[in-house]
N, C-alpha and C positions, 0 to 999 in steps of 0.2 A: 343357784348356779348360773342363772341367766346373765347376771352382771359380769361374769368372767369374760364375756366376749365384747363388752363395752369399755370405752376409755373414760377416765374421770373427766369432769368438766374442765374445759380449757386446753385439752390436748387432743390430737387426732392422728390417725394413720394416714400415711401417704404412700402410694404404690403405683405401679404400672406407668402409663404414659405421663401422668401428672408428675410423678417423682423423676422420671427421665428428663422432663423439661426443666425441672428445678435444678437437677444436677448439671445439666448443660449450661444453664444460666450462671450457676456458681462458677463453673470452669471458665466461662468468658470473662467474668469479673476477676477471677484469680490471675488470668493471663495479663490483664491490665496492671494489677499490682506488681507482678514480676517485671513487666516492661519498665516500670518506674524504679526498679531496684529494691523492692520490698521483699524481705525474706520471711518465710513462714515461721510462726511461733505457735506452740500449743501449751495452754495452761490448764490446770485441773478443773474439772466440772464443779467441784466443791472446794471451798477454802475456809480458813478460820473466819469467824464472824467479824473480827477486827478489820479485815481487809475491806469490808463494806460497811463499816460503822458510821454512825451519824456524824462524827467529827470529819470524816473524809468527804461526806456530802453526796453519797449515792442514794439509793432508794430508802424510804423509811423502814425501820426494823419490822414493822407489822406486815410489810409486803414481801418479806424474804421467806423462803422455805428453809427452816432451821431444824437441825437435829443434833444429836450428840454422838461422839465417838466413845470408845471403851474407857478412855481416861477422863471423860466428863467434859471435854472441850466442846464448845458450841461451834458447829459448822453450818455453812449455808451453801445452797446451790447458787451458782453465780447469777446475779441479775443483770450483770453488765461486765463486759470484758476489760474495760480500760483500767480499773484499779488492779485487776489481776496482772495485766501486762506491766503496769507501773511497778508492782511488787517484784515481778520477775526481772525487769530491767535493773532495778535497784540492787538485786541480789547478785546477778551474773555480769552486769556491765557497769558496775559502779566506778571502775577506774578508767573507763574509756572516755576520751575527750571528743572524738569525732562523732557526728550524728549517727544514729542507728535507725534503720527503717524496718518495721515489722508489719506483717499482715496475718490475719487469722480467719478462721471459720469455725462455727460451732453453734450450740444451742444455749440460750439463756432463759431464765425462769423468773416469773413474777407471780407471787401468791397474793393476788388482790381480787376482790369481788367487784371493783370499780370498772374492770375491763369487760363490760357486758358484751357478749358475743365475740370477744377477741380471745386470742390464744394466750395461755399462760406459759407455754413453751414455744419459743420462736427461734428460727435460725437467723444468725447474724454473721455478716462478713464485714471486715473493716481493716483499717490500717492505722498505724501510729508512727509518727516521726519524732524521735526523742533526741534532744541536744541541739536543736536549731531554733533560735529565738527570732529569726528574721521574718519580715513581711513576705518575703519570697517563699518561705516554707509554708506560710498560711495559704498563699496562692497555689502552691503545688498541690496542697490538699484539695482545694476547691476545684482545680483543673482535673485532678485525678478522679474526684467524685463525679464530675460531669462526664468524663470519658467512660467510667464504669457503667453509668446509666445508658449512655449511647450504645455501648457494646452489648448491653442486655436487650436492646431493641427499642428503647424509648426515644422519641424525638421531641415530644411536647412536655417539657418540665421546666421548673424554675428553681434555681438555687438562691435562697435568701440568706444574706449575711448580716449579722448584727455585731455589736461590741458591748460586752458586759461592762467594760471600763467607762463607757460613756454614761451609763446609768449610775454606776457606783460613784463617779465623779460628782454628779449632781447631788446624790444622796449625801456624800461627804460634805459638800458645801452647805447643804441644808441642815446639817447637824443630826442626821438620822443615825440611830444606833444600829449595830449589826442585826439585832433582833427585829427592829422596825424595818430595816432594808429588806430582810428576808420575807417578812409578812407582806410588805408592799409588792414584792416581786410576784407573788401569787396573783394579785389583781392586775398588774401590768401585763404579765405574760398571757393572761386569759382575755386581755383587752376589755376588762371590766373597769372602765374609766370612772363610772359613778361610784363604784365601790372604793376605788383608789382615792378619789377626792374626799369621800366621806372619812376614810381612814386617816388621811393626812390632816384634815380639819380637826378630827377628834384628838389627834396627837399634838395639836396646836402648832403645826408647821406653818411658817409664814406663807401668806397667799402667793407671794412672788414665786416661791419654790414649788408650791402646789401646782401652779400653772406650768412651770418649767418641766416638772416631772410628767404631768399629763400630756404636755405637748410632745415630749420625747417619745411617748408611746405611739403617737400618731405620725411619726416621721418614717415613712416607708415609700419606696419608689426606686427610680433609676439613680445613676451616679449623681445627678443634679441635686438629690436630696442631701448629699453630704455637705454641700456648701451652705444650705439652709440650716443644717444641724450645727455646723461650726459657728455660724453667726449667733445661734441661740444661747451659747454658753461662753463664759470667760474662765471657768475653772480649768486649770492646766491639765488635770487628769482627763477631763472630758475632751478638751481640745486635742490632746495627744491621741486619744482614741480615734478621732475623726481623721487625723493625719495618717494613722495606721491604715484605716480603711481606704484612704486615697492611694496609698502605696500598694495595697493589695490589688486594687482595681487596675492600676498601671501594669502590674505584673500579669494579671489575668488577660489584659489586652495583648501582651506579648504571646500568651498561649493561644490567643484567638478565640476565647470562649466567653467573652464579655456579654454576648447576647443572651446567655442563659442566666445572668446574674442580676439580682436586685438587692436593695439594702433595706433593713428594718431595724431601726434603733430601739424599738419597743420589744424586740424579740429577746426573751430571756429563757434560760434553761432551768428545769427542776433539779438538775445536777449542780450542786453548789461548788464543785471543784473546778468548774470552768472559770478562767481568769481573764480572758481577753475576747478574741474573735470567736463567734459561734456561728454555725451554719446549719441550715435545714434545706432539704430538697423536697419539692411537692410536685405532684402530677395528677392527672385526671383519674377518677375511678376509686380513689381511696381518700378518706377524710383526714388522715394524719400524715405527717412527714414520713417519707420512705427512707430518708437518710438524715442522720443527725450527727453533729460533731462540734469540735471547738478546741480552743487552746486551754491547757491545764498545767500552767507553769509551776504550781505549788504542790501538785499531787505526789510527785516522787519524794518530796521532802518528808512525807509521813512514813516512808520506808527507808530513810537513812541519808538520802542525798537529794538536794534540790537541783533539778535540771529542767530546762524548758521542754515542752512537749505539746504536740497537737495531733488530733486524730479524728476519724469519723467512722460511723457504723451504718451499714446498709441493712435494713430489715428485709430479708429475702422473701418472707411470706407476703409482706405488703407489696413488694415489687412484683411478685408473681400474680397477685390479685390485680394490680394495675395493668399488667400486660394482658391478662385475660379480659378485663373489662374494656380495654381499648381495642380489642380484636387483633392484637399483635401476635403473630404466629411465632412459636419457638420450634423450629424445625429440628426434630430429632435426627441426628446424623446417621444413625445405624438402625436398621430394622432386623428382627429375628426371622430367619428362614427356617422352614420345617423340612426335615428329611425323614422319610419313613423307611422301615426295614421289615423284612420277614425273617424268621429263624434261619433260613438258608442264605439270606443276603446280609446278615448282621456284620460279618467280618469285613466285607467289601464296603458296607455303609460306614463303618467306623473309620476305615482308611480314607474314604472320600470326605467325610466330615472333618477329619484331622487336616486334610489338605486345604479345604476351604477355610477352616479356622485359622490356619497358618497364614492364609492370604488376607486375613482381617475380617472375614465374615462372622456373623453371629449365627450359629447353627444349633437348632433344637432337634435332637434325635429321638424319635418315638416309634413304638411298634405300629405296624400298618393298621392293625385292627382298631387302635385308639384313634386313628384319623377318621374313621367312618362314623 
C-alpha cells in the first residue's frame, strides 16, 4: 500500500505557493498571446496514433504512451501540440483563406528513459499562426516569443534562429538521399562534427560538400553571420534561406527586439515536420531550450489541405526552473486571509467573509479552536 502515495517516475505533484507562481506565470504569457490576437484552442489529451506517426515527423513511436480503445484503435497521449492543432485546423478551418491565430496550454507526455531526471509529463504553452507564409509572420512569432519571456520576468535570454532550408539546400546539391540527410541531421544538431565528417566520408560524399556541410554547422552569431553564410553557397535553395533570414531580421528590428536574437545555421530540430525557419530560446539555469518552434508548411497537408504555418512552444516547467535558479521573484498577487469564528459568532462571520470575498479578498473561514 505504501506505493499508493507515490507518483510514477517522471511525474510530480505541484501545490501551494509553487503552483500559484506557475499559474500566475501562465496567465502573464496568456495575456501576451491575446494582445497579439491569438485565440484559445483546446485539443484532446489523447489522439489516434496516426496523428503522431513517423510519416508526420514527430517523436519516435517508442517514446509515445500508447493504449487501445474498445474498438481496438491505437491511441496515444499527445507528446506535442502542433500536430493536434494542425489536425484541428484542417478539420474546422479548411475553407478559410485568411490567417488564423491560435494559442494553447496543457500537458504533453513523453515515454522515454533517456530523459534522466526530467519530467515525462510537462506543461506547455504555445501559439500557432496558420495561413501566413511571409517573413513578417516568422518575425511576429519571434517577437511574441521574446515578449512572453520578458512578461514572465526573464531579462537575460537569447533567441537563436536557424533555417532548415539552408541545410537541405546543401544536402540536395551534394546528392544526399532523404535517409542520409536525416541521419546526418543527428550529428549536425548535436554539434558532433567528427561524427558528421566520418559519416559523410563513409557515404563517399565529395570532400567539397563534406567541408561545406561541416562549415554550415559552425555558422552561428549575430546578423553578420548571414553574409558569411550567403557567400559559402551557390545553391539557390540555400541562398533563398539566407535571404529569408535577412528579411526576418529586418522585421525584428521594426519590433525593436533584435538585441535578443542570434543566428545558428547548424541548428536543426528532431521534429522533421519543420520546413523553414526554426527558433529556440535559451537562458541561464537550465541546460535545454525553454522555447522551441518553427515553420511547418507541409504538416497540414497530412490532414487534407496544405497551408503555411508557424508556431512555438514554451516549456513552462523549464521556465519556472530558470526563474527560480536566477532568483527572479514571482509575486503572488493575492494572499489568503484567515477569519475565525465561535459557534455564537458563526452567522456574523459568514456575512463578513461574504462581504470581503465580494471585494476580492481570499478568505479562509475556520473554527476558533482550530486556530490555536
